[in-house]
C-alpha positions as CSV (number, residue, x, y, z in Angstrom):
1,M,26.9,6.3,-0.6
2,A,23.1,6.1,0.2
3,S,23.3,6.7,4.1
4,K,25.2,10.1,2.7
5,V,22.4,11.1,0.6
6,I,20.3,10.3,3.4
7,N,22.1,12.2,5.6
8,K,22.0,15.1,3.7
9,Q,18.3,15.1,2.7
10,S,17.8,14.9,7.0
11,K,19.9,17.6,7.1
12,V,18.5,19.8,4.4
13,S,15.1,19.1,6.5
14,V,16.0,19.9,9.6
15,S,17.1,23.1,8.3
16,I,13.8,23.7,6.4
17,Y,11.7,23.5,9.6
18,E,14.2,25.0,12.0
19,N,13.7,27.6,9.7
20,F,10.3,28.2,10.4
21,Y,10.4,27.4,13.8
22,F,13.5,29.2,15.7
23,N,12.6,32.4,13.3
24,K,11.4,35.2,15.2
25,S,9.8,37.9,13.0
26,L,7.9,35.2,11.1
27,S,7.3,32.2,13.4
28,L,6.2,31.0,16.7
29,P,7.7,28.8,19.5
30,T,6.0,25.2,20.8
31,V,3.9,24.1,23.8
32,I,7.0,23.1,25.5
33,K,9.1,26.6,24.5
34,E,5.8,27.9,26.7
35,Y,4.5,26.2,28.7
36,E,5.3,28.1,32.0
37,K,3.1,30.7,30.7
38,I,0.6,28.2,29.6
39,E,0.7,26.1,32.9
40,G,0.5,29.6,34.9
41,Q,-2.7,30.6,33.5
42,L,-4.1,27.0,34.3
43,L,-3.1,27.0,38.2
44,K,-4.2,30.9,38.7
45,S,-7.9,30.4,36.5
46,R,-8.1,26.4,37.9
47,Y,-8.8,26.1,34.1
48,L,-7.6,26.3,30.6
49,A,-9.3,27.1,27.8
50,C,-7.3,26.8,24.0
51,I,-8.2,27.2,20.3
52,T,-7.0,24.9,17.8
53,V,-6.3,26.2,13.8
54,K,-5.8,22.6,11.8
55,F,-4.9,22.5,8.0
56,E,-5.5,19.5,6.9
57,D,-4.9,19.6,2.9
58,I,-1.6,22.1,3.6
59,V,0.2,19.0,3.8
60,K,-0.8,18.0,-0.1
61,I,1.1,21.0,-1.0
62,E,4.2,19.9,0.8
63,H,4.4,16.0,-0.8
64,L,2.9,18.1,-4.4
65,Y,5.3,21.1,-4.2
66,G,8.6,20.0,-1.2
67,S,9.1,21.8,1.8
68,N,9.9,24.6,1.1
69,V,7.0,26.4,-0.9
70,Y,5.2,24.4,2.3
71,I,6.9,26.2,5.0
72,D,6.5,29.5,2.9
73,I,2.4,28.7,2.9
74,L,2.5,28.3,6.7
75,T,4.4,30.8,7.8
76,R,1.6,33.2,5.4
77,I,0.4,31.8,7.7
78,T,1.0,32.1,10.8
79,Q,1.6,36.1,10.2
80,K,-2.1,36.3,8.8
81,L,-3.1,34.6,12.5
82,K,-0.5,37.0,14.5
83,A,-2.6,39.4,13.2
84,I,-6.1,37.9,14.2
85,K,-4.4,37.1,17.5
86,K,-3.7,41.3,17.9
87,K,-6.9,42.4,16.3
88,E,-9.5,40.4,18.1
89,L,-7.3,38.5,21.0
90,R,-6.2,40.1,24.5
91,G,-1.9,40.3,24.5
92,K,-1.9,37.8,27.6
93,D,-2.6,35.1,25.1
94,V,0.0,33.2,24.3
95,F,0.3,32.0,20.5
96,V,2.1,28.4,19.8
97,L,2.8,25.6,17.5
98,D,1.3,22.1,18.6
99,L,4.7,20.0,19.3
100,Y,4.0,17.0,17.0
101,D,1.8,18.5,14.7
102,I,3.2,21.8,12.9
103,D,0.2,22.0,10.9
104,T,-2.2,22.9,14.0
105,F,-1.8,26.4,15.8
106,V,-2.8,26.6,19.1
107,I,-4.2,30.0,21.4
108,F,-4.1,29.4,25.1
109,L,-7.1,32.2,26.2
110,S,-6.0,34.1,29.5
111,S,-8.2,33.9,32.2
112,P,-11.8,37.3,31.4
113,R,-10.7,40.9,32.8
114,E,-13.7,41.0,35.1
115,K,-14.2,38.1,37.3
116,T,-18.1,37.8,36.6
117,T,-17.5,36.9,32.3
118,Q,-17.4,33.1,31.8
119,L,-14.9,32.2,29.1
120,L,-17.1,29.3,28.5
121,Y,-20.3,31.1,27.1
122,H,-17.3,32.8,24.6
123,L,-15.6,29.5,23.1
124,E,-17.4,29.0,20.5
125,R,-17.8,32.6,19.7
126,I,-14.1,33.1,19.4
127,A,-14.1,30.0,17.5
128,E,-15.8,31.6,14.9
129,R,-14.5,35.0,14.9
130,I,-11.3,33.4,13.9
131,R,-12.8,31.1,11.3
132,I,-14.4,34.0,9.5
133,K,-11.1,36.5,9.4
134,L,-9.4,33.7,7.9
135,E,-11.5,31.7,5.7
136,D,-11.3,33.8,2.7
137,E,-7.5,34.5,2.6
138,V,-6.4,30.9,3.4
139,F,-8.5,29.6,0.4
140,N,-7.1,32.5,-1.8
141,L,-4.0,30.9,-0.9
142,L,-4.2,27.9,-0.9
143,Y,-6.6,27.2,-4.1
144,P,-3.7,28.0,-6.6
145,Y,-2.5,25.1,-5.5
146,L,-4.7,22.5,-4.1
147,K,-7.6,24.3,-6.8
148,G,-10.4,22.6,-4.3
149,Y,-11.9,24.1,-1.1
150,S,-10.0,23.9,1.6
151,R,-11.4,25.3,4.7
152,A,-9.4,25.8,7.8
153,T,-10.4,23.2,11.5
154,I,-11.0,25.3,13.8
155,G,-11.4,24.3,17.3
156,Y,-11.9,24.4,20.9
157,A,-11.7,23.2,23.9
158,L,-11.9,23.6,28.1
159,E,-10.2,21.5,30.2
160,L,-10.8,21.7,34.5
161,M,-7.7,21.1,37.0
162,N,-7.6,18.1,38.9
163,P,-4.9,18.0,41.7
164,M,-4.5,13.9,40.3
165,V,-3.6,14.5,36.9
166,S,-0.1,16.3,35.9
167,N,-0.5,19.4,33.9
168,M,1.4,18.1,31.2
169,R,-1.3,15.7,30.8
170,L,-4.1,18.1,30.7
171,I,-2.8,20.5,29.0
172,T,-1.8,17.6,26.1
173,Q,-5.9,16.2,26.9
174,L,-6.8,20.1,26.3
175,I,-5.5,20.0,23.0
176,S,-6.4,16.9,22.0
177,N,-10.3,17.4,22.6
178,A,-10.2,21.2,21.0
179,K,-8.9,19.4,17.7
180,K,-11.3,16.2,18.0
181,M,-13.7,19.4,18.0
182,G,-12.8,21.2,15.7
183,E,-13.1,17.6,13.0
184,F,-16.7,17.7,14.2
185,S,-17.0,21.4,13.7
186,I,-16.1,20.6,10.1
187,V,-18.5,18.0,9.6
188,K,-21.1,20.1,11.4
189,R,-20.3,23.1,9.2
190,H,-20.1,21.0,5.7
191,F,-23.7,20.6,6.4
192,I,-24.5,23.9,7.2
193,S,-23.2,24.8,4.1
194,R,-25.2,22.3,2.4
195,Y,-28.2,23.6,3.9
196,F,-27.3,27.9,3.7
197,L,-26.9,26.1,-0.5
198,Q,-30.1,25.0,-0.4
199,K,-31.7,27.9,1.1
200,I,-30.1,30.0,-1.8
201,I,-31.4,28.4,-4.8
202,I,-35.0,27.6,-3.0
203,E,-35.0,31.9,-2.8
204,K,-33.2,32.4,-5.7
205,N,-30.6,34.5,-4.0
206,V,-28.3,34.7,-6.7
207,S,-27.2,37.7,-8.6
208,T,-26.1,38.6,-12.0
209,F,-23.4,41.1,-12.7
210,F,-22.2,41.8,-16.8
211,Q,-18.7,42.4,-17.7
212,P,-18.3,43.8,-21.3
213,I,-16.6,42.2,-23.9
214,V,-14.7,44.3,-26.7
215,N,-13.8,44.4,-30.2
216,L,-9.7,45.4,-29.3
217,K,-9.7,47.2,-33.0
218,D,-12.4,49.9,-32.3
219,L,-13.4,49.0,-28.1
220,T,-16.4,48.8,-29.2
221,I,-18.6,46.4,-26.7
222,I,-19.9,43.5,-28.5
223,G,-21.8,41.7,-25.6
224,Y,-21.5,41.6,-21.6
225,E,-20.7,37.7,-19.8
226,A,-23.8,37.2,-17.4
227,L,-21.0,35.8,-13.5
228,S,-23.1,35.3,-11.0
229,R,-22.5,36.0,-7.6
230,G,-24.1,34.7,-4.2
231,P,-26.3,36.7,-1.5
232,K,-23.4,39.8,-0.8
233,E,-22.6,40.1,3.2
234,T,-21.7,36.0,2.7
235,E,-18.8,33.9,1.7
236,F,-20.9,33.1,-1.2
237,F,-20.5,36.5,-2.7
238,N,-16.8,34.9,-3.7
239,P,-18.2,32.8,-7.2
240,L,-15.2,30.4,-7.2
241,L,-16.7,29.7,-3.1
242,L,-19.4,29.3,-4.5
243,F,-19.3,26.7,-7.1
244,L,-16.3,25.1,-5.2
245,A,-18.9,24.3,-2.1
246,A,-21.9,23.7,-4.2
247,S,-19.9,20.7,-5.6
248,E,-19.0,19.2,-2.8
249,C,-21.8,19.5,-1.4
250,G,-23.8,17.7,-4.6
251,L,-25.7,20.3,-5.7
252,S,-23.7,21.8,-8.9
253,F,-26.1,21.0,-10.9
254,E,-29.0,23.0,-9.2
255,L,-27.2,25.6,-8.9
256,D,-26.1,26.7,-12.6
257,R,-29.5,26.3,-13.5
258,L,-30.8,28.8,-10.8
259,C,-27.5,31.0,-12.4
260,R,-28.6,30.4,-15.6
261,H,-32.1,31.6,-15.4
262,K,-31.0,34.6,-13.1
263,A,-28.7,35.6,-16.2
264,L,-31.5,35.3,-19.1
265,E,-33.6,37.3,-16.5
266,S,-31.5,39.5,-15.8
267,S,-30.4,39.8,-19.2
268,R,-33.7,42.0,-19.9
269,K,-31.3,45.5,-19.4
270,I,-30.0,44.5,-22.2
271,K,-32.4,46.7,-24.8
272,T,-30.0,46.4,-28.1
273,N,-28.7,43.5,-30.3
274,K,-25.8,42.8,-27.9
275,K,-24.4,39.2,-27.0
276,I,-25.0,37.9,-23.8
277,F,-22.6,34.6,-22.8
278,I,-23.9,32.8,-19.5
279,N,-22.2,30.1,-18.4
280,T,-23.3,27.1,-18.1
281,L,-21.8,23.4,-16.5
282,S,-21.2,20.4,-19.4
283,M,-24.2,18.9,-17.3
284,T,-26.9,20.9,-17.4
285,I,-26.5,20.8,-21.3
286,H,-28.7,17.9,-20.5
287,D,-31.6,19.8,-18.7
288,T,-34.8,18.7,-20.3
289,E,-36.5,21.6,-18.5
290,F,-34.3,24.1,-20.8
291,R,-34.9,22.8,-23.9
292,G,-36.8,23.0,-26.6
293,I,-40.3,24.7,-26.6
294,Y,-39.4,26.0,-22.7
295,L,-36.0,27.4,-24.0
296,K,-38.1,29.2,-27.1
297,E,-40.9,30.4,-25.6
298,L,-38.4,31.3,-22.3
299,L,-36.6,33.6,-24.7
300,K,-39.8,34.8,-26.7
301,D,-41.1,36.2,-23.2
302,L,-37.5,38.0,-21.8
303,K,-37.1,39.1,-25.5
304,L,-33.9,37.8,-26.6
305,K,-33.0,36.7,-30.1
306,P,-32.1,33.0,-29.6
307,E,-28.7,34.7,-32.0
308,N,-27.5,37.0,-29.7
309,V,-27.5,33.9,-26.3
310,V,-23.8,32.4,-25.7
311,F,-23.4,29.4,-24.0
312,E,-19.9,29.0,-22.2
313,I,-19.4,25.2,-21.7
314,S,-16.5,25.0,-18.6
315,E,-13.4,23.5,-19.6
316,K,-13.2,22.7,-16.0
317,L,-15.9,19.1,-16.6
318,A,-15.3,16.1,-18.7
319,I,-17.3,15.4,-21.1
320,D,-17.9,11.7,-21.6
321,N,-20.1,10.8,-24.4
322,Y,-20.0,13.4,-27.2
323,S,-22.1,12.0,-29.3
324,L,-24.7,12.5,-26.5
325,F,-23.9,15.9,-25.7
326,R,-24.2,17.2,-29.4
327,K,-27.6,15.6,-29.6
328,S,-28.2,17.8,-26.1
329,L,-26.5,20.3,-27.7
330,K,-28.5,20.8,-31.1
331,D,-31.3,21.5,-29.2
332,Y,-30.0,25.3,-29.3
333,T,-28.5,25.3,-32.2
334,D,-31.3,24.3,-33.9
335,L,-33.1,28.0,-31.7
336,G,-30.0,29.5,-33.5
337,I,-28.2,29.9,-30.0
338,V,-24.4,29.6,-29.9
339,H,-22.1,28.3,-27.6
340,A,-18.2,28.9,-26.5
341,G,-15.6,26.8,-25.4
342,D,-14.8,29.0,-21.9
343,D,-11.4,28.9,-20.1
344,L,-9.8,27.4,-23.1
345,G,-6.0,25.2,-21.6
346,T,-7.7,24.8,-18.0
347,G,-9.9,21.4,-18.5
348,H,-9.4,17.8,-19.6
349,S,-9.4,18.0,-22.9
350,G,-9.8,21.9,-24.9
351,L,-8.3,20.4,-28.2
352,E,-10.4,17.3,-28.1
353,R,-13.6,19.8,-27.6
354,I,-13.0,21.9,-30.0
355,M,-13.1,19.0,-32.6
356,E,-15.9,17.6,-31.3
357,L,-17.9,20.6,-30.7
358,H,-16.9,23.6,-33.0
359,P,-17.7,26.4,-30.9
360,G,-18.5,30.0,-32.3
361,Y,-16.3,31.2,-29.5
362,L,-13.0,30.1,-27.9
363,K,-12.2,31.3,-25.1
364,I,-8.7,32.0,-24.0
365,D,-8.4,31.5,-20.3
366,M,-6.6,34.2,-18.2
367,S,-3.6,32.4,-17.5
368,F,-2.7,32.7,-21.6
369,T,-3.2,36.6,-20.9
370,R,-1.7,37.3,-17.9
371,D,1.9,39.1,-18.7
372,I,1.3,37.3,-22.9
373,D,3.7,40.6,-24.0
374,K,6.3,39.0,-21.4
375,S,5.9,35.6,-23.0
376,F,6.9,34.2,-25.9
377,M,5.4,31.1,-25.4
378,K,1.7,32.2,-25.0
379,Q,2.1,34.3,-27.8
380,E,3.1,31.5,-29.8
381,I,-0.2,29.3,-28.0
382,V,-2.3,32.0,-28.5
383,K,-1.1,32.9,-32.2
384,A,-1.8,29.4,-33.4
385,L,-5.4,29.4,-31.4
386,V,-6.3,32.1,-33.6
387,N,-4.9,30.6,-36.6
388,L,-7.2,26.9,-35.6
389,A,-9.9,30.2,-35.0
390,A,-9.7,31.0,-38.3
391,S,-9.8,27.7,-40.0
392,I,-12.9,26.3,-38.6
393,G,-15.0,29.7,-38.3
394,S,-14.4,30.8,-34.8
395,E,-13.8,33.7,-32.8
396,V,-11.8,34.5,-29.9
397,V,-12.0,36.0,-26.9
398,A,-9.1,36.5,-24.7
399,E,-10.0,37.1,-20.7
400,G,-8.5,38.9,-18.2
401,I,-7.3,41.7,-19.7
402,E,-5.8,44.2,-17.3
403,T,-3.0,46.0,-18.7
404,K,-2.6,48.6,-21.4
405,K,0.7,46.0,-22.9
406,E,-1.5,42.8,-22.9
407,Y,-4.4,45.0,-25.0
408,E,-1.5,45.6,-27.5
409,K,-0.2,42.2,-27.6
410,L,-3.1,40.2,-27.9
411,K,-4.1,42.9,-30.8
412,E,-1.1,42.0,-32.6
413,L,-1.6,38.8,-32.8
414,N,-5.1,39.7,-34.2
415,V,-7.4,38.4,-31.2
416,K,-10.5,39.9,-32.4
417,Y,-12.8,40.0,-29.0
418,G,-11.3,40.6,-25.8
419,Q,-12.4,41.1,-21.5
420,G,-11.1,42.0,-18.3
421,F,-10.4,44.7,-15.8
422,L,-8.7,47.0,-18.0
423,F,-12.5,47.7,-19.9
424,G,-14.5,47.0,-16.6
425,K,-14.8,45.1,-13.8
426,P,-18.0,43.0,-13.5
427,S,-21.4,45.3,-12.3
428,E,-24.9,44.8,-11.4
429,K,-25.7,47.9,-14.1
430,L,-24.3,47.8,-17.6
431,S,-21.9,50.4,-17.3
432,R,-19.7,51.9,-19.7
433,I,-15.9,50.6,-20.1
434,N,-13.4,52.0,-19.5
435,K,-11.1,53.7,-22.0
436,D,-8.5,56.1,-20.4
437,F,-5.5,53.7,-20.2
């Protein structure tokens, strides 16, 4: 009986991988399938170069979500690589899957059109071009599953023809060396990213964008959330990438500190009594240089009333010692600064935080807002949060409102405040909200 179950599972597994390997419209041949073309390039040029593109992290997706999800993601990555090859590389370049490692794609580069062109000088540049084209898209594809900073490992190598060694061995050796170069490159990329982040922090090269927060009843602006962006035209303009990279490099505290300071400075633009919501990590609340008299003088210099400042404390990091945290938080509340529980529903212990910290605002994560008009479960959860907030004297803000139906349902559920693309996208200018919906 057990053997029948195993055989059935094996057949299913083989079927899944056959669908990926042999679906001509979506997928790729292996090295063996295209061996004659690859060997032909080696014989013609007397050398052979290749680029390898490996995804170390997607094997985790197969273990966590199953082979069907894994194959779907691999297929979507294949489509993206095909598009990059079509646009950036030559038609004669051979694009295949590694025979033994289906998380690895291999592009064998054909000889340059001009005899004077040395492919050796262009390999690193080609690999970097592929990385840049691929990085954002792959991150956006993998993040919902892995919740981390996933990068493609891009390697490259070149092998000379050697009549003493079989061509098959030279080709497998070439792929192996390209993979090793990819492993080296990913370590190098980590240190380059760390250096770039340090440079951003030293040069204070972050910008503050403002997104309006509105009263859902009459659509008046009650305040703005200050959102940080890295340098334009770089991968770190994406705030999620920026903060994930900072966490990976051990620079979360330094970056968060800078962003908070920049947000306060940029708030000079707000000349009315509107609230300014500023994101902060739980660890930076303990920053001794940003509390007490220093903060009081800073707010005075910036002409900001403390009661108009709201610190949004992210739910994504655990608070290990609530007693110590409350003690640090008191330096802010004594000035009149209010704090909000941000991203409610996505963190380690949302209800525990509410119980321990009594936030002035509860910010409902966009995962609860999205399509709330279609989900009875989401409606019941939000309804419960609204009742909880009323009983402890907090106000509810719904994030990520994008459709009129979401807005109408949230208003019906007595959610008082909201923000999202429906009203206005983040902007460096304090723009008016969109009411045409």
